[in-house]
Every structure is written in structure tokens, then in C-alpha cells.
C-alpha positions as CSV (number, residue, x, y, z in Angstrom):
1,M,-18.2,8.4,30.3
2,A,-16.3,7.2,27.0
3,R,-14.3,4.1,26.8
4,Y,-10.2,4.7,26.5
5,I,-8.4,2.4,24.1
6,F,-4.3,3.0,24.3
7,I,-2.6,2.2,21.2
8,T,1.2,1.8,22.4
9,G,3.8,0.1,19.8
10,G,7.0,-1.9,20.7
11,V,10.0,-3.7,18.9
12,V,11.1,-1.2,15.9
13,S,8.8,2.2,15.0
14,S,6.8,3.0,12.1
15,L,4.9,0.1,12.2
16,G,1.3,1.5,11.4
17,K,0.0,2.5,14.9
18,G,-1.7,5.8,13.1
19,L,-3.3,3.9,10.4
20,A,-4.2,0.8,13.0
21,S,-5.9,3.6,15.6
22,A,-7.5,5.4,12.2
23,A,-9.0,2.2,10.8
24,L,-10.3,0.9,13.8
25,G,-12.0,4.4,14.9
26,A,-13.8,3.6,11.2
27,L,-14.3,0.5,12.4
28,L,-16.4,1.5,15.2
29,Q,-18.3,4.4,13.3
30,A,-19.4,1.4,10.9
31,R,-20.8,0.2,14.5
32,G,-22.9,3.1,14.7
33,Y,-20.1,4.3,17.8
34,S,-19.0,7.9,18.1
35,V,-15.3,8.4,18.2
36,R,-12.1,11.0,18.8
37,L,-8.5,10.1,18.2
38,R,-5.6,11.4,19.8
39,K,-1.7,11.7,19.6
40,L,0.3,12.4,22.8
41,D,4.0,12.4,21.2
42,P,7.1,12.1,23.3
43,Y,9.4,14.2,21.8
44,L,10.2,17.8,23.7
45,N,9.4,20.0,21.0
46,V,6.4,22.1,21.7
47,D,4.4,20.7,18.3
48,P,5.9,19.7,15.1
49,G,5.4,23.2,13.6
50,T,9.4,24.2,13.8
51,M,10.4,21.0,12.6
52,S,11.6,20.6,9.5
53,P,9.8,18.1,7.0
54,F,12.8,15.9,6.2
55,E,12.9,15.4,10.0
56,H,8.6,15.1,11.2
57,G,7.1,14.6,7.7
58,E,4.2,17.1,7.0
59,V,2.9,19.0,9.7
60,F,-0.8,18.9,9.4
61,V,-3.1,21.6,10.7
62,T,-6.4,21.5,12.4
63,D,-9.5,24.1,12.0
64,D,-9.2,26.1,15.4
65,G,-5.2,26.6,14.3
66,A,-3.2,23.4,15.8
67,E,0.2,22.7,14.2
68,T,0.1,19.0,14.5
69,D,1.5,15.1,13.9
70,L,0.8,13.7,10.6
71,D,-1.3,10.9,11.7
72,L,-4.5,13.4,12.5
73,G,-4.5,14.0,9.5
74,H,-5.0,10.1,9.0
75,Y,-7.8,10.2,12.1
76,E,-9.4,12.3,9.8
77,R,-9.6,11.1,6.7
78,F,-10.6,7.5,8.1
79,T,-13.0,8.6,10.1
80,G,-14.2,12.5,8.9
81,V,-14.3,13.8,13.0
82,H,-12.3,17.5,12.7
83,A,-9.5,17.1,14.8
84,R,-9.3,19.9,17.7
85,K,-6.3,21.2,19.7
86,T,-7.3,19.1,22.3
87,D,-6.0,16.0,20.4
88,S,-2.7,16.5,20.0
89,I,0.1,16.8,22.7
90,S,3.7,16.4,23.2
91,S,6.4,15.9,25.9
92,G,7.6,19.6,25.3
93,R,3.7,21.1,25.6
94,I,3.5,18.9,28.8
95,Y,6.4,20.1,30.6
96,S,5.9,23.9,29.6
97,N,2.4,23.7,30.7
98,V,3.7,22.0,33.9
99,L,6.5,25.2,34.4
100,E,4.3,27.5,33.6
101,K,2.0,26.9,36.5
102,E,5.3,26.2,38.7
103,R,6.0,30.2,38.5
104,R,2.5,30.9,38.4
105,G,2.8,29.8,42.0
106,T,0.0,27.1,41.1
107,Y,1.3,24.2,42.9
108,L,2.4,26.2,46.0
109,G,5.4,25.6,46.6
110,K,5.6,22.5,46.7
111,T,8.9,20.1,44.7
112,I,8.2,19.6,41.2
113,Q,8.0,16.2,40.2
114,V,7.2,13.6,37.0
115,I,5.1,12.1,39.4
116,P,2.3,13.5,40.5
117,H,2.8,16.8,39.0
118,V,3.8,15.8,34.7
119,T,1.7,12.6,35.0
120,N,-1.3,14.4,36.4
121,E,-1.5,16.9,33.8
122,I,-1.1,13.8,30.9
123,K,-4.1,12.5,32.6
124,D,-5.8,16.0,32.5
125,F,-5.4,16.6,28.8
126,L,-7.2,12.5,28.5
127,R,-9.8,13.6,29.9
128,I,-10.8,16.6,28.1
129,G,-14.5,16.0,26.1
130,E,-14.5,12.3,27.6
131,D,-18.3,12.8,27.6
132,E,-18.7,13.5,24.1
133,V,-18.4,10.6,22.1
134,D,-18.4,6.5,22.9
135,F,-14.8,5.7,22.2
136,M,-11.5,7.7,22.7
137,L,-8.4,6.2,21.0
138,C,-5.0,7.5,22.1
139,E,-2.1,6.7,20.0
140,I,1.5,6.9,21.7
141,G,4.2,7.7,19.7
142,G,7.8,6.1,19.4
143,T,8.1,2.6,20.8
144,V,7.7,1.0,24.6
145,G,11.0,1.5,26.2
146,D,11.4,4.8,24.9
147,I,12.9,6.8,28.0
148,E,11.0,9.8,26.6
149,G,7.6,7.7,26.5
150,L,8.0,6.8,30.4
151,P,6.2,9.4,31.9
152,F,3.0,8.3,29.2
153,F,2.8,5.1,30.2
154,E,3.0,6.0,33.7
155,A,0.1,8.0,33.3
156,I,-1.6,5.9,31.5
157,R,-1.5,3.1,34.1
158,Q,-2.4,5.6,36.5
159,F,-5.3,6.7,34.3
160,I,-6.7,3.0,33.5
161,H,-6.5,2.2,37.8
162,E,-8.3,5.3,38.5
163,R,-11.0,4.3,36.1
164,P,-13.9,2.0,36.8
165,R,-12.8,-1.9,35.7
166,G,-13.9,-2.2,31.9
167,Q,-13.6,1.3,31.0
168,S,-10.0,1.1,29.0
169,I,-8.1,-1.4,27.3
170,L,-4.6,-1.4,25.8
171,M,-3.8,-2.1,22.5
172,H,-0.1,-3.2,21.5
173,L,1.5,-3.2,17.7
174,T,4.4,-5.4,17.6
175,L,6.7,-6.7,14.9
176,L,7.0,-10.7,14.0
177,P,9.6,-10.6,11.8
178,Y,10.6,-13.3,9.4
179,L,14.0,-15.1,9.0
180,A,14.5,-17.0,6.0
181,A,17.6,-18.9,6.7
182,S,15.3,-20.9,9.0
183,G,11.8,-20.3,7.4
184,E,10.4,-18.9,10.7
185,L,8.7,-16.3,11.9
186,K,10.2,-15.0,15.0
187,T,7.5,-14.1,18.4
188,K,10.7,-13.3,21.0
189,P,10.6,-9.7,20.0
190,T,6.5,-9.9,20.7
191,Q,7.2,-11.3,24.0
192,H,10.0,-9.3,25.2
193,S,8.0,-6.1,24.2
194,V,4.9,-6.8,26.3
195,K,7.5,-8.2,29.3
196,E,8.9,-4.4,28.5
197,L,5.0,-3.1,29.3
198,Q,3.9,-5.7,32.2
199,S,7.2,-4.3,33.8
200,I,5.5,-0.9,33.8
201,G,2.3,-2.0,34.9
202,L,0.4,-1.9,31.7
203,A,-0.9,-5.2,30.0
204,P,-2.4,-5.5,26.4
205,D,-6.0,-7.1,26.0
206,V,-5.5,-6.7,21.9
207,L,-2.1,-7.5,20.1
208,V,-2.1,-6.6,16.2
209,C,1.1,-8.0,15.1
210,R,2.5,-6.9,11.4
211,S,4.1,-9.6,9.5
212,E,4.9,-9.6,6.0
213,H,4.2,-13.8,6.0
214,P,0.9,-15.9,6.9
215,I,1.1,-15.9,10.7
216,P,-0.1,-19.9,11.4
217,D,-2.4,-20.5,14.4
218,R,0.1,-22.5,16.2
219,E,2.2,-19.0,16.1
220,R,-1.2,-17.1,17.4
221,E,-1.8,-19.5,20.2
222,K,2.1,-19.5,21.0
223,I,1.8,-15.4,21.3
224,A,-1.4,-15.3,23.4
225,L,-0.2,-18.1,25.7
226,F,3.0,-15.9,26.5
227,C,1.8,-12.6,26.6
228,N,-1.5,-13.5,28.2
229,V,-3.9,-12.6,25.9
230,R,-6.6,-14.1,23.8
231,P,-5.8,-16.3,21.0
232,D,-8.7,-14.4,19.5
233,A,-7.2,-11.5,19.9
234,V,-4.2,-11.9,18.4
235,I,-4.7,-10.2,15.5
236,P,-2.5,-10.5,11.9
237,A,-1.8,-7.5,10.1
238,Y,-0.2,-8.0,6.6
239,D,0.8,-5.3,4.3
240,L,-2.2,-3.8,2.2
241,S,-1.7,-2.8,-1.6
242,T,-3.6,0.6,-0.4
243,I,-4.2,2.3,3.4
244,Y,-7.6,2.9,2.0
245,E,-7.7,-1.5,2.8
246,A,-7.3,-1.1,6.4
247,P,-10.7,-0.9,7.5
248,L,-11.8,-3.9,5.8
249,A,-8.4,-6.0,6.2
250,Y,-8.7,-5.5,10.1
251,H,-12.5,-6.2,10.5
252,R,-11.7,-9.6,8.5
253,A,-9.0,-10.2,11.0
254,G,-11.5,-9.1,13.5
255,L,-9.7,-6.3,14.8
256,D,-13.2,-4.6,16.4
257,Q,-14.7,-7.5,17.4
258,A,-11.9,-7.9,19.7
259,V,-11.9,-4.7,20.7
260,L,-15.8,-5.1,21.7
261,D,-15.0,-8.2,23.3
262,A,-12.3,-6.7,25.4
263,F,-14.5,-4.4,26.8
264,G,-17.6,-7.3,27.1
265,I,-19.7,-5.3,24.8
266,S,-21.6,-8.4,23.6
267,P,-23.9,-8.6,21.6
268,A,-22.7,-6.2,19.4
269,P,-24.0,-4.0,16.8
270,K,-23.0,-4.9,13.3
271,P,-20.7,-3.0,11.1
272,N,-22.3,-1.3,7.6
273,L,-19.1,-1.4,5.4
274,D,-20.9,0.0,2.6
275,R,-18.5,3.2,2.9
276,W,-15.5,1.3,2.3
277,T,-16.5,-1.0,-0.1
278,D,-17.3,1.5,-2.5
279,V,-13.9,3.4,-1.5
280,M,-11.8,0.2,-2.4
281,D,-14.6,-0.3,-5.4
282,R,-13.2,3.1,-7.2
283,L,-9.5,2.8,-6.5
284,T,-9.9,-1.4,-8.0
285,H,-11.4,-0.4,-11.0
286,A,-9.8,2.8,-12.5
287,E,-10.6,3.1,-15.3
288,G,-7.2,4.5,-16.9
289,E,-4.5,7.0,-15.0
290,V,-3.3,10.2,-14.9
291,R,0.4,11.8,-13.9
292,V,0.1,14.5,-11.9
293,A,4.2,16.2,-11.5
294,I,4.8,17.7,-8.1
295,V,7.3,20.0,-8.0
296,G,8.6,20.9,-5.1
297,K,11.4,21.0,-2.4
298,Y,11.3,17.9,0.6
299,T,10.8,15.3,-2.5
300,Q,12.9,12.8,-1.1
301,L,10.7,12.1,2.3
302,E,7.2,11.8,0.3
303,D,5.8,12.1,3.7
304,A,6.7,15.8,3.9
305,Y,3.4,15.6,1.4
306,K,0.9,13.2,2.8
307,S,-1.8,14.9,2.5
308,I,-1.4,16.3,-0.9
309,A,-0.4,12.7,-2.0
310,E,-4.1,11.5,-0.1
311,A,-6.4,14.3,-1.8
312,L,-4.5,13.6,-5.0
313,T,-5.7,9.9,-4.7
314,H,-9.0,10.9,-3.3
315,G,-9.5,13.0,-6.6
316,G,-9.1,10.2,-8.7
317,M,-11.2,7.9,-7.0
318,A,-14.2,10.4,-7.7
319,N,-13.3,10.7,-10.8
320,R,-12.8,7.0,-11.3
321,V,-9.2,7.1,-12.7
322,R,-5.8,6.4,-11.2
323,V,-3.3,9.3,-10.0
324,K,0.0,8.8,-10.5
325,A,1.7,11.4,-8.5
326,E,5.6,11.9,-9.5
327,W,7.9,14.0,-7.1
328,I,10.4,16.2,-8.8
329,D,12.7,18.7,-7.2
330,A,11.7,22.2,-7.7
331,E,16.4,22.8,-7.6
332,I,16.4,21.0,-11.0
333,F,14.7,23.9,-12.7
334,E,16.9,26.2,-11.5
335,R,19.6,24.7,-14.0
336,E,17.7,22.6,-16.4
337,D,14.5,23.7,-19.4
338,P,11.6,22.6,-17.4
339,A,10.1,21.4,-21.0
340,P,11.2,18.0,-20.8
341,W,10.2,17.0,-17.1
342,L,7.4,18.5,-17.6
343,E,5.5,17.7,-20.6
344,A,5.2,14.6,-20.2
345,F,2.1,14.9,-17.5
346,H,-0.8,15.5,-17.3
347,A,-1.0,18.3,-14.8
348,I,1.3,20.1,-12.4
349,L,1.0,20.7,-8.4
350,V,3.3,23.1,-6.6
351,P,3.1,22.4,-2.9
352,G,3.5,25.1,0.3
353,G,7.2,25.2,2.0
354,F,9.4,27.4,3.6
355,G,12.2,29.2,2.0
356,E,14.2,30.3,-0.8
357,R,15.5,26.9,-2.3
358,G,14.3,26.0,-5.0
359,T,11.8,28.7,-5.2
360,E,12.7,30.2,-8.7
361,G,12.3,26.5,-10.6
362,K,8.8,26.5,-9.1
363,I,8.2,30.1,-10.5
364,K,9.8,28.4,-13.8
365,A,6.9,25.2,-13.6
366,A,4.2,27.6,-12.9
367,Q,5.6,29.5,-16.6
368,F,5.4,26.3,-18.2
369,A,1.8,25.6,-16.9
370,R,0.6,29.0,-17.5
371,E,2.2,29.0,-21.7
372,K,1.6,25.6,-22.4
373,G,-2.2,25.5,-20.9
374,V,-1.4,22.7,-18.4
375,P,-3.7,21.9,-15.8
376,Y,-2.3,24.0,-13.0
377,L,-2.7,23.6,-8.9
378,G,-0.5,25.8,-6.6
379,I,-0.8,25.5,-3.0
380,C,0.0,28.1,-0.1
381,L,4.4,28.6,-1.3
382,G,2.6,27.3,-5.1
383,M,-0.1,30.1,-5.3
384,Q,2.5,33.0,-4.2
385,M,5.2,31.4,-7.3
386,A,2.8,31.8,-9.8
387,V,1.6,35.3,-8.7
388,I,5.4,36.1,-9.1
389,E,6.0,34.4,-12.0
390,A,2.8,36.5,-13.6
391,A,4.3,39.7,-11.8
392,R,7.5,39.4,-13.6
393,N,6.9,37.6,-17.0
394,M,3.0,39.5,-17.8
395,A,2.7,42.6,-15.7
396,G,6.7,44.4,-16.2
397,V,7.7,43.7,-12.3
398,T,10.6,42.3,-13.7
399,R,12.5,42.2,-9.2
400,A,8.8,40.4,-8.2
401,G,9.7,38.2,-5.3
402,S,9.1,37.5,-1.7
403,E,9.7,39.3,1.3
404,E,10.3,35.8,3.2
405,F,13.7,35.4,0.6
406,D,14.8,39.1,1.2
407,H,14.5,38.2,5.1
408,E,16.1,34.8,4.8
409,A,19.0,36.5,2.9
410,G,19.6,39.5,5.4
411,A,19.4,41.6,1.8
412,K,17.0,43.6,-0.4
413,R,16.8,41.9,-3.7
414,F,13.5,41.9,-4.8
415,E,9.9,44.3,-5.0
416,P,7.9,42.1,-2.4
417,V,4.6,41.4,-4.2
418,V,4.6,38.8,-1.4
419,Y,5.0,40.5,1.8
420,H,4.9,39.5,5.2
421,L,1.9,39.4,7.0
422,K,2.1,41.5,10.2
423,E,-1.9,41.9,10.6
424,W,-5.2,39.8,10.5
425,V,-8.4,39.5,11.4
426,Q,-9.3,36.3,13.4
427,G,-12.8,36.1,14.4
428,N,-13.7,38.9,16.3
429,H,-10.5,40.4,16.8
430,T,-6.9,41.6,15.2
431,V,-4.0,39.6,15.7
432,Q,-0.3,41.4,15.4
433,R,3.3,40.0,14.7
434,K,6.4,41.0,14.1
435,A,9.4,39.4,11.9
436,D,11.8,39.0,14.7
437,D,8.5,36.9,16.7
438,D,9.1,33.5,17.9
439,K,8.8,31.0,15.0
440,G,6.7,28.5,16.9
441,G,2.9,29.0,16.3
442,T,3.0,32.5,14.9
443,M,1.5,32.0,11.6
444,R,-1.7,32.8,10.6
445,L,-3.5,29.0,11.2
446,G,-6.4,27.0,11.2
447,A,-9.2,27.7,9.6
448,Y,-10.4,31.2,7.6
449,T,-13.1,32.0,5.8
450,A,-12.9,33.3,2.1
451,M,-15.7,35.0,-0.4
452,L,-15.5,34.0,-3.8
453,A,-15.7,36.0,-7.1
454,E,-19.5,35.5,-9.4
455,G,-18.4,33.6,-12.3
456,S,-14.9,32.2,-11.2
457,K,-14.0,29.2,-11.9
458,V,-13.2,28.4,-8.0
459,A,-16.9,29.2,-7.0
460,E,-18.1,26.6,-9.8
461,V,-16.1,24.4,-8.4
462,Y,-17.0,24.9,-5.2
463,G,-20.6,25.4,-5.7
464,A,-20.7,27.9,-3.5
465,A,-20.1,31.4,-2.6
466,T,-18.1,31.2,0.6
467,I,-15.8,28.2,2.0
468,E,-13.8,27.8,5.0
469,E,-10.2,26.1,4.8
470,R,-7.3,26.1,6.9
471,H,-4.2,28.2,6.3
472,R,-0.5,27.7,7.6
473,H,1.6,30.6,6.5
474,R,3.3,34.1,7.3
475,Y,3.7,35.9,3.9
476,E,0.8,37.4,1.4
477,V,0.5,38.5,-1.6
478,D,0.1,42.4,-1.6
479,I,-3.0,43.3,-2.4
480,K,-1.6,46.7,-4.1
481,Y,-0.6,44.6,-7.0
482,R,-4.7,43.3,-7.9
483,D,-5.2,45.7,-10.8
484,R,-1.8,44.9,-12.4
485,L,-2.1,41.7,-12.7
486,E,-5.8,41.5,-13.1
487,K,-5.2,43.5,-16.4
488,C,-3.1,40.4,-17.5
489,G,-5.7,38.3,-16.7
490,L,-4.6,37.1,-13.8
491,I,-8.6,36.8,-11.5
492,F,-8.3,37.7,-7.7
493,S,-11.4,35.2,-7.5
494,G,-11.0,34.5,-3.3
495,M,-10.8,37.2,-0.6
496,S,-10.7,37.4,3.1
497,P,-13.9,38.7,4.3
498,D,-12.5,42.3,4.4
499,G,-11.2,42.4,1.5
500,R,-7.4,42.4,1.9
501,L,-5.7,39.4,2.2
502,P,-6.2,37.5,-1.2
503,E,-7.5,33.9,-1.0
504,I,-7.4,32.0,-4.6
505,V,-6.3,33.5,-7.9
506,E,-6.9,31.5,-11.1
507,W,-5.9,32.5,-15.0
508,K,-8.6,34.2,-16.9
509,D,-8.1,32.6,-19.9
510,H,-6.4,28.7,-19.0
511,P,-8.1,25.7,-19.1
512,W,-6.9,24.9,-15.5
513,F,-5.5,27.3,-13.6
514,I,-5.8,28.2,-10.1
515,G,-3.6,29.0,-7.1
516,V,-4.8,28.8,-3.6
517,Q,-3.3,30.3,-0.4
518,F,-4.6,27.8,2.0
519,H,-4.0,23.9,2.4
520,P,-7.1,22.1,0.4
521,E,-5.7,19.0,1.2
522,L,-6.2,19.4,4.5
523,K,-9.6,18.2,4.4
524,S,-10.1,15.5,1.4
525,K,-11.4,12.3,2.4
526,P,-11.5,9.1,0.6
527,F,-15.3,9.0,1.5
528,A,-15.4,12.8,0.5
529,P,-12.7,14.5,-2.4
530,H,-12.4,17.6,-1.7
531,P,-13.9,19.6,-4.2
532,L,-10.8,21.6,-5.5
533,F,-8.7,17.6,-5.7
534,A,-11.9,16.4,-7.4
535,D,-11.8,18.9,-10.4
536,F,-7.7,19.4,-11.0
537,V,-8.0,15.5,-11.3
538,R,-10.6,16.1,-14.2
539,A,-9.0,18.2,-15.6
540,A,-6.1,16.1,-16.1
541,K,-8.3,13.7,-17.8
542,E,-9.1,15.8,-20.3
543,V,-5.8,16.2,-21.2
544,E,-4.7,12.7,-20.7
545,R,-8.3,12.3,-23.6
546,L,-6.7,15.0,-25.8
547,V,-3.0,13.4,-25.8
């Protein structure tokens, strides 16, 4: 039976609960334990799939097709454990499940209440797979005191009470603000946050205190006394130069030891931190710098492209160079010549997105990369824009565009080189979709297989003939334009096993120009960079050396 670690936050949001959870998971792995990490989000959306990137940041996709919080990306990047549908839940999903059961008569006519029906549903979720790992780390979104989070905290209280003593602990993240006028770190917000937890029947075993200034021993002892935790379980958490320093920093601060002590595990296995030492060595001893332009439409919020930013960092680590990614709003290129903006970069990346806004700018970025021989990586919509650019400027399809944009505008303006995908094969059955279906969860989601063309650039990059990558899209390049495009030099180098869906395109006589329909960034890790990103950065490094 797994031991449970519940991670909560107080005082303010965005303290780094996801990062602390991921780092703790990595440290427990370093000591030889198996882990699984989960996220419980209090918002009422069923999942973040229909939420704007400006609202929620990136949507992370699992192999089995779940649209989840971006914290699951942190979990995967730090532990290498592939997330599943059962690792993410929201209040919306919980209430939806409860109401569906009520409609089916599962509750036998009883009055449906938050306690016990909603809390039981949460506890059932927590128990999934509890016999598969040594430690289950469960992060609760939001902060203590949020009205939306109360059912989750009550469910956790019940869950801890119902399990054998010593099988569950609570780790609480708080903030120690610094008042410059008095030159003091203030512990009172942390005390009130813990008091709020205690008022709902929960007591922290480990406190992680975020601070911009060193925390004196006297303050740690004060926090321990007033919050009823051991002094060595008050863990300082300072700002870091890179998130990948977190496992080593938290280990130095004693987080993993405090957690194991709280479980009474003694003596604890010694950690092997060689993996993270190597990661930091590659980051801190880079032998050069490459500049990559990310031409996107959600550039005001970098969290919208979180996995891409991290995958580029991993690609830099693989080549021992520092990647300086700069975000450029694609709409600028609809008004201005892209050349002055892009000439100083060693590579161009065009990421995914939804809707027509900014797409003409992305097409111009793809055209610039093709004509100037600049390394180009197009992801999802970035691939589709590269195909549309080729169709318009090389294959003579002057009105080439995407059906998505016509659906959005409510008028037929383009020849649909990219069309709405209505049917595809998933496993051993066929999935069918209509354009007017509900938006949530109806895309081509999760891991699908692609077959790579022998002798292609991507086959060389992957070193394989068959790959499996994660998808999140509902529009697809139309295979009927393949012959016309390949005659111009745009090769369809990756296809679905049935040969109907283009997965990868590449320009034949270009130093490095690849577009992929999937999201390779979702599978990249600091200790295992994704081959596409590693080779993309290598190509950028070659350009940097030539400049």
C-alpha cells in the first residue's frame, strides 16, 4: 500500500507547489522508491481543455488522452513517470461524476450532499493505483481558505483518518514576506495559514517556506513552535536560477529527509543524485548560446508554451549550449516584414494554437525559414501553416487555407488544404466527430503511432522507423495534396499506420525544416531530451557557428 503525501499551499497562489511536488518525487526516486504524482484542481471546469491559455497556461496531454494541468508536465519532466488520466481531477469532473450517478439511480434515491457523496468520489479517485507505487504525491490546487477547495480538504481529512497511522502526511507551502521598512521576515501569514488548515482538521507535518531572504534559525524555531512542527521540518525554499536546481536545493535544505522522518522511515536509503548533478553541470557549463524565435499567438503568457520552453532547454543541454528563446507575436508579421525581426535568430519555432488570429504571420515565418535556409520546427498548427505556405507559394494553390478558419468566420474563403478531421482509427476502433460536437475532449488526443519514411531526416533524427507521439488537434492536413506538394520538395515523411493522416513533413533540400502534427515537447525531459529538440538545437548551433 502506497504512502500518501498531500501537498497544499497557503498565503498566496503560485508559490511553486507543482515544482516542489515534482522535486520531492525526484528525490524519493533518487533514494530508490517508486512514485506517482497527482493533481486535484478545485475549479469547476471538467478539465482545462476548453480554457484559454491566457486563463490557465498550457494544457498538458497524457499518453491515454487526458487534457490536464501543466503541473503534470513538471511531474513527468522531473520523474520520467508517464502521467495518466487517473492522475488529474477537477471539481467539475467530481461533480459531473456524482450527478451522472444520481441520474442513473446509483445512490438509490438518497439526498445527494457534499458529504459523503462528493468527498467519497474524491477518496475513490485518491485510491486508484495505490498498490502500484511506494509513494503517492497528491497536490491540491489553489490555497487553503478558498471556498472551492473545501470538499478536497475534507476528503483528505477523512482519507488520512481512515488509513493506518503513519501512512499519510501533509506538506504545506507558505510564504514568508519580507518587510524592507523593518528589515524583517514576517512569520504571521504562515501561522494564520496553518491555523486555517488546523481549523478544518488538518495539521502539516512538513512546512516549506518560500522566501527571497535567508531564514534565520530563530525564525524557523518560531514557525516550528507556533505551527506545531519539528524545527528540522521547516524547510526554506529560495528563488533558484533554474527550476532544474530544485531537487538538489531541496535536498540540501533537508526536504526529503524531513518527509522520510515524518513517515518514521529510518534508516533511510541514501540518495543517488548523479542524474541531477549532470543536469546542473550541463546547464551551468554551456559552451555557447543559440537564439531561437518562437513565433506564436499567446506570447504574453509564457506558461502557454511551458513544455516548449523546457524542451528547448533540454535540447540545449544535449548540445551543451544555452538556448535563448525569444517570443514574437505572430500578428506583427501580418503588418510588417518578418525579415528584420527574424534575421538575428539561429532557428525559428512555430508552436500550436487555435483560431485564425496570427496565422498569416505564422505562414510568413515559415516562408522566411524556407527561403533563407533557417532551421524551422513547426508543431501542430505550425506544421499546418508550413503546408499552407508551401501550397500557396510553391504548388500553385493560391487560396490554400484551413477549414478551421472558415468555420470560425462562418464563410468559405479558402481551399481547405487543412480540413476538419471527422474520422480516425484509435486502437482497434474508429472514432467519429462532427464540426458542431462539444469542444471538450473531442480532439484527436493522446499517443498515436507514426511510420517514418526510410532515408528521411526524421528517421535519421529518431533513429527509428516507428514512433509514438502525443496529439491534441481536430484539424489535419489533407492527404489529397500530397503529390502536388512532394513534387515541389515538401516530403510527407511520417504517416499514420493506415497511410491516411500526415504526421510529419520536411523540405527535401533544406538544412533543417520539419513540421510535426503532434507535440514532441510533451515527452522531453532534462535527463532525456526529445530527439527532435536535440537535433533542432544542433542545427541552430551549426548556424550560430557559421554566422
